[in-house]
N, C-alpha and C positions, 0 to 999 in steps of 0.2 A: 329685356322689355320690360319694361313697367306696367303694372294698372293702373287704368286710369282714377280718379279719383273725381268725386261729383263736388257742384260745389257746396259752401257752406248753407246751412236752414237761415231762415230769414228771423225764425221765431224758434229756437234751440229746444222747444218741450214737441215739435212737430215738425214734419219735413214732405210734403206735396211733392209727386212727381205727375207729369204728364206726359202723356204717350199718345202722339199725334199723325196720324195718315191723311190721305184727300177723301174719302166718302165718311170714315168712323162705322163701316162696316166688314171689315176684314182683318187687316194690319194691325193697326191700334187697339182694336178691342182684344185681340187674341192676344196680344201681347199685354194689355191691362190685365186679364183675367188671369196670364201665367204668374205674371208679376208678381200681382196681389197675393195671388195663392203660396208665392216663394217666399214674401216677406210676410206674409202670418206665421208659415211656417218657421221662420225663422224669430220669431216672436218678436219681432220690429215695430211693435203697436202705434209708436210714433209717426210711422211711414201713411200716408195716403196716396193711392196708386188712383189715379182718373183718366178717361182716353176722351178725344174729340179727332173731328177732320175738318180740315182748311175749308171745304167747300159746306153747302145747307144740302145739299141733293137728297140726302137720306135722315135728315134730323127726325125723332121720333121711333124709327125704325129700328128692331131688333138686328142684328149680327146675319151678316149672309149665311144662308142654310149651310154652304159647304164650310166655312170657318166654323159657326158651331156647332156640325157633326165631325169634323177634325177633330176639336178639343172636347168633345161629349167622347169619345171614341179612347182618348189618351186622359179622360177622366177627370176633364176639367167640366164647370159648368159656366156657362155664358149666358145660359137663358133669361137672366134680371137684364142685359144692355141695353139699352139706346140709344142710338146714334144721336151726338150732341155738335154743334161748331163753335171750335174754338172764337175767345173775343178778346178785343183789346184787355179787357180788364186781365185777364188770365197772367199776364204778365209778372202783376202785383203781386196775382195768387199762390203760385206756382214757385218751388223751388228750383226747379229744373223744367225744361220741357224737351221733349226728347222725339224729333221725326225720323219716321221711315224711310224716307228718299232724300235725295237733295234739292228736290222742287218741294217739298213742305218744308226743309227746312229755310229755301229762300223766304217762299210765303210767311214763316213764321218770324224771320228775321224783318223782312219788310212791316211785314202788321207791327210788331213792338218798334220798329225803326230805334231809337235811341236811349229807349225806355230799359231794356235788358243785352246784359253785355253777352259774349258768344259763348262764355262758361258756361250759361245758365239753358242757353237754345241750342242744342246739339242734335247730333245724330243718336239714334240707338244703336247702331252699329257701332258707334266709340264704343262701346264697351263689350264686342263681340271677341270672343277670346280666339277662335279659330281665323276670323277675316276681320281685325280693328278696320274701324272706316268703314264698314258696309252697307249698303243699302240694305235693305228689308225689300226684297221684289212685292208687285202687285200681284197679287193671285187672279184676281176679279175676272179677267179677261182669259184665263186657262182652264185646267181640270184640275182633279183633285188634287194629283203630284204637286201644285204648288201653294195649298195650303199647308201638306206635310213637309214642303221642306219651311215653308214660312214657320209652321209650328216649331221645327229643329232650331232655327236661328232665333229665334225669339225666347225660348226653355235657355237654350245655355246664354245667351244675353242676359236674361232674368238673372241667374245665378251670377253673375259677373257685377253684377248690379246691386246685387242684395251683399255679395262683399263687399263692396265698394259703402253702402252703407253700415254695415256691422264696423268695418274700420272705421269711422266718424261718430260713429255711437254716440250719444251722448251719454256719461258716467253720472 
């Protein structure tokens, strides 16, 4: 099985990744924190990671307390996160937008219409080495075990994304 690649950068000096879920308080900030940690550990200084939600319900709020606790227990710091909403200008500002589930993917593609090709708006789970193309489930209405499941998915997937970034690293 071949490993997925990321689209080419718009600017060869930097690479911008946006991770998107519904409210930007659970899945996408967890993925953001983990991916940013993995990117920094790999020395990929040219890569910037951000997150957002397709909805505006939580703009300005911190991460869901259960998401933050799950990250903290695993050694990550999500305390600086503040929820934001994706806007139409993100299409031109980011090299790839990674949606947490199929509905987020549809919402992004609708928002960007013809501005962004399918290679630049994809599922985060396209890079999941265990279940390629998997949706990251929304743990919001469940218990703590849902947040642990999300963390496991975003960690292994972040490793694959970093591997893809490393393969395409500018020289």
